[in-house]
C-alpha positions, -999 to +999 in steps of 0.1 A: +545-463+310+562-449+279+553-461+244+580-472+220+584-452+188+598-481+168+572-506+179+557-526+150+519-523+145+500-554+155+489-574+124+452-575+115+433-605+128+421-631+104+384-625+094+375-662+094+389-673+128+388-638+145+425-642+154+423-675+173+437-698+145+409-723+150+375-727+135+346-749+146+337-778+124+304-797+127+307-834+135+282-855+116+274-891+125+251-919+113+236-928+080+214-897+080+245-875+088+230-857+118+251-832+136+262-841+172+286-814+181+315-792+171+352-799+168+380-774+165+400-774+134+429-753+120+419-722+100+428-727+064+427-690+056+456-681+079+469-716+085+466-713+123+486-681+128+455-659+135+469-631+113+452-619+082+469-632+051+486-607+028+469-603-006+488-612-037+510-639-021 
């Protein structure tokens, strides 16, 4: 298979979510706030895109 010469390089993965766009958040319940599990949430660093944000923007 031939490679394209004009192909854009793949953007770097977000360091916080490792490119998935989601991060685990611990779910706390009860008066003592004990952890019972994990819940997936959107990555606030890349806003769910999975790409590393550009510096200076």
